[in-house]
Steps between C-alpha positions, in 0.01 A plus 500: 500500500616851427494782745166676543508843332462796736165673531479813290621800700670279763879511510649154463710389796855430377604139530845409631737368237650162573871437534668304222523122574880503460531762770259309724725194502797719584318678785397168654859369490668780698541482880306823547139587563385701195188707444442706184262797509382685190456874464144481636611340828381151411698185568576330168722230643609352835731202510453205734769613742334839551169330568665258743686767699207740516250222569265633232364350182543672166138620520552639850820675394308662214231644730507880470474556875775247565727670245433840656582356844829360375402136566532562876873583473629770734823689542711485815321810633161332451384697195343306212687419181309646204569351155282776355748758628778316316278501192452876533880533497528290183673767291753571774564130552568466126802725540630371834627171645233273652377615839553264792339505841456264790144400582330285763254225422282391790252223429259366761634194676836514322848627579578856406695521174716775355508564125717727290272671252625639170301696241607565141338544157460171312677527168474139381377439146131409477415678826226764518612862477566684829515181702654513845676191633493452878750239622539350846799331654467320835770648724359385834809302601734783403285761675479292818879453493556875465247576772659245735842648425369846590353363823831332587690820416270701726555251781875506444507881502296502821741258665801710398344828608398368843818303575701586813822480299616749243492364145708629209548365148844567350635431152858401426606868504346544848226717350188501715193368319259469792480582870217428740343740746684351799842576353394856421392541863831360625719719279289817493485513120193495276463240227559764233828595669625141489366326189731539204806601703822304542503373859856621568395857410319515834826474694679811621785312667727355229625224730144378563431522126805287417399241759150492352645435152717219641199349675297521179773328300520222759123467480499472118776238508294282729174553315662398170574156645163479679642538850313673785605862535474685830710807563514778758552854374476859617219684319472882510189676628380815327580701815866397491528223758551132419299184552655157532293264288512130433419425139372167373523482119307285255581478128285669238506331156377588153297251295823340378613435858773763481574674829400862450444624852427431861212537742649610831317472833652747748456474876596791726742367764648835604398466866616138517836592348547786745419264788740239364778760475439596865516134605817444298660803660404390851642152438841653415514785754478539876148615592631748762809654339413426136860385455586198280468178697687168487278366219582792271871465583488130413317575173751763390792275600365215286458739207859625536639148515301396196621805306865431593492145361 
């Protein structure tokens, strides 16, 4: 039977043109959900994968209200995806690379899925003029991996920022790449005053700076052969005095397992060191006269004998 002719005076409703059979076979073979929309906003084709992911039949996908609602797809901010808006931008899309955006698919009773949506003019031979091709790629696993990585990073940052020890990341040139809030509080510097600087630039006393360089070299030598690295070093405060800190270093590798830096945990032991120096002094001097005692004499004698041999 042929199509019924329109009633005189009534404007015939345009019928969607079908996609060429050759293109149909190609669209069914790709690992993408594909939906083609003509210039009037009607779905002229939806492959099986698009129907499966969206949970809608070809007839349901073609429903005008469903098309206007974007097949229940939403952006990350909750706003609806509108294929008709992409269609309105057809001329602009013809001159630009395909648009890509992340969208959420939530179906009743099923796990939330994330799809990467791309819109571009369909330029295949045999396709209707001004046809927009909407493609979907399931990126749920990748999105969940990225989201979990962001969660882990946030947790890691929280741990670093609330740690009782100072934390600093140094590269092989002793350039500071990161400091936590605790270290800033200990040294009196802000993060902006520390990040990007060479650590030895903080030292005013050249002797302390040289000792810090020696300690760093010792640390690198041990890290290169995967040995534990703990070192005590004087660290300058912004106000000019020094803090005695015990540093525990861990290696920092690139993706090729090359040693490119160190994560250093610094513990302030200034009070303990001062107390230890007092105890050492008392053990070698008379508590009343503060003169050297027998133990100090014996120690110096042993050193002299050893040097004379």
